[in-house]
N, C-alpha and C positions, 0 to 999 in steps of 0.2 A: 717374706724372706725368712728362712729358718735362722735360728740363733747362730749355728755353726757357720752358715754363709755369711752372715753379718759380721761375725768375729774374723773371719778370713779377709773380707774386703776391708774392714777397719784396720787390720794389721798391715796390709798392702798400702793403704793411704797414709798410714802412720810412717811406714818405711820410706815413702817417697818424700818425706820431709817438707811437703808444700803446706801441710796443715798441722796444727798442733793438736794435742790430745783432746783438750777441751772443745775445739771446734767439731772434731769428728765425733766424739761421743754425743754431742747435741744434735747431730744431724738425723733426719728422718730416714727410714728405709730408702725412700725414693731418692734423697740426695746422695746417699752412699752409693747406690746402684749407678746413679748418673756420673758421678766423679770416677767411680771405678771404671765405668765403660769409657769414659772420656781419656783416661790416662793409661789404661793397661789393656784394653781389648783391642786388637787389630782388626781392621776392615779390608776388605778386598780392595777399597779404594785408597787405602793407606800405601798399598804395594804399587800403584800405578804411578 
């Protein structure tokens, strides 16, 4: 993941207020992608 993409996803996670800054900054790229997907990306199945 690029640094720009990582920063974008970190910013969203911090705005969500579920995580504190230390937690998010210590996450791996895979963890950040997973939580961003979990909380922010809609799926076709979400709309059913």
